[in-house]
Structures are given as C-alpha cells and as structure tokens.
N, C-alpha and C positions, 0 to 999 in steps of 0.2 A: 503493500500500500504506500509505496514511497515515490512513484513517478507521476508526472504530468501526462495525461492522455489528451492528444489533440486529435479530435474526432472530426473529419471534414468530408465534404462532398463539393464538387466543382462541375460545372457544365462548359464554361467558357475560359477557365484559367484562373480567374481573379481569386476565388476562394482557395484553390490549390496554391497559389503564390502567397497568399496570406498565411496559409497553414505552414508553409516552408520557411516563411520569415519567424512565425512563431517558433518553430523548432529550432532555427538558428539561434535565436535568443536564449532559448532554454538550454541549448548545448553550451552557449558562450557562459552560462551561469555556473555550469557545474559539472557534477560527477556523471560519469558514463552511467547509463541506466535511469538517468533522471527524467527522461522524456520519451514518449512513444507516440508517433504520428500514425494514425490509423484511419484509411478510407471507410466511410460510415458502412458501406456494404459488407466490409470484412469484420466488423466490430461483433464481438460476442458478449454475452453477459459476464463471462470471466474477465475479459478485458476490462469491464467497468468496475468490477469488484476488486481487481488487482490495482487500479489506479488510486492515487490519494487526492487527485484533483483534475478537472476537466477543462478544456476549451472547445466549445462546439462551433465549428466554422461552416459556413454555406451561404449560397446565393439566396436572394429572396427571389421567387418566382411566382408571379400572379398573386401577390400580396401574401405569400406564405413560404415556409421553407420548403425546400425541394423534396420530392418523393423519396429519394434514397435516404435523406436525413430522416425523414418521418418513419420510413420503415425501420431504421435503425432503432429508433425510440420505441415503435411498436414491438419489436422483437425483443429488446432488452428490459422493457419498463417492469413488467411483473416479476420476472426472475431476480431482479436487484431491489425491488421495492421493499423498504424496511431494513435494508443492509448497507446503504451508503449514506444515511442521513448525516448532515453537519459537513460533509466534504465541500470543498470549494470548486466554483465554476465561473467561467466567463464565457462571453459570446463574441464572435465577430462575423458580421453579415456583409456580404458583398452585394450592393443594390444599385439598381438603375436610377432610382430617385429617392425612395423612402427608407425601405428596410424594416421599418417598425413591425409589420405583420409577422414577419419571420421571428424577429426578435421576441415579440409577445407569445408566439407559439412555444418557443423554447423556454421562455421564463415559466410559463405554466407547467410544463413538464418538470422543470428543476424544482419548482414549489412543491409538485406531488412527491417528488423523491427527497424533499427537505433538504436541498443542497444550499449552500449560501453563496451569494455572489460576492466574488473577491476582487473584482477588477470592474472598472467602468464598461459600459456597453461600447462596442466598437462597431459602428456602421460605416463602410466606405462606399461613399455615393460615386458611381462611376459615370452617371448621366446619360446613360443609354436609354433611348427613347423610341427610336424607330426599330422596326423589325430587324433591318440589317445590323444596327448598332447593337441590339440585344443579343443576337446570334453570334456575333463577331467574337474572335479570341479577345481577351481584355489584357491591358497592361496596366498594372496598379502603380499609382503614383509613389515615388521613392519615400515621400514622407509618411504615406500610409504603411509601407513596408518596414520602415524605421520604427513607427509606433507598435507594429505587431512584434517586431524583435524585443523591443523594450517590455512588452507585456509578457512574452515568453520568458525572458530573463527574470522578471520580477515574479512571477507565478512559481518558476522552478525554486528560486531563492526562498521565497515564503514557505514553500512546501518542505524544503530541506531544513528550514529553522523551526518548523512546527508552529508557525503562524496560523496556518489553516490546515 
C-alpha cells in the first residue's frame, strides 16, 4: 500500500501525456516502486487495493468521463468498497472546453469509496470545439505538463511521508 497509482485513459493523446508527466514527477520524487501508471482497461481490483493513493486521468467526452474509465470504476467499485477508505486521490481531466462533468462523476465515485482529495482539481482546457479539433491528436501545453509533474512529485512525496 505504498505506491501512487496513476489510472488513465486517453483517446487523442492529451490524457496520456498528462499521465506520463504525472509519472515523471512521481519518479523524480523518489524511490523505485513509488508509482505505477496503469491504463484504465488493465486495472484490477487488486491494483486498487495495493495502491496507497490514486490519480484518475481521462478526457471529458460528451460532458462525462470516457467509457473506458467508467468501465474501470464499474468493474472495481464493489470489490474494493469498504477496503480503501481514507486513501488519497486526485483528478486530471483533459477537456475541450469545460471538464466539470467528468470531474463530478469521478468525485461522486471517490465519495462512495470514502477517498479524500489530496490535490486541487486539474482541468486542462485544450479548446477543441469542432469535430476536427476534437478528434485530432492533442498537444498539451508545457505549463500543464509541468503542473502535472509537480502534482506527481507532491503526491508521491506525501504518500512516502505518510501525510495521506
């Protein structure tokens, strides 16, 4: 129960880039084994039970989290319910304009699991509004990647120190 689990899904590359930046920051913070980045479709209940804290990273699609991220929660929710209470979590959402719908969905699930938020919500607004922009591969601004690295480093450090 000592590592940070970065659970991610990406359609056009933005959430993947943000999850990679989180991992880079976490690795910069510390010891080997302090972080594990897992694509949402590969997550098992055991992965969630073994982690000490979580970052959920996904794009917002049609005002909600992506289907792959929702499926991960659907598969893992009941097997870990009552077994991870009090662990820390954070969220990073890649959005075309808003991101609050996906954020709210994940927060409701985290509330059910009795997780505690340990970092400010991060919504990276990429401004994609047309079909072409929405479907195109994304480039995340360097400032957002730097903020994700800082978050990964802070979460791993906090976890190692027993802050959460």
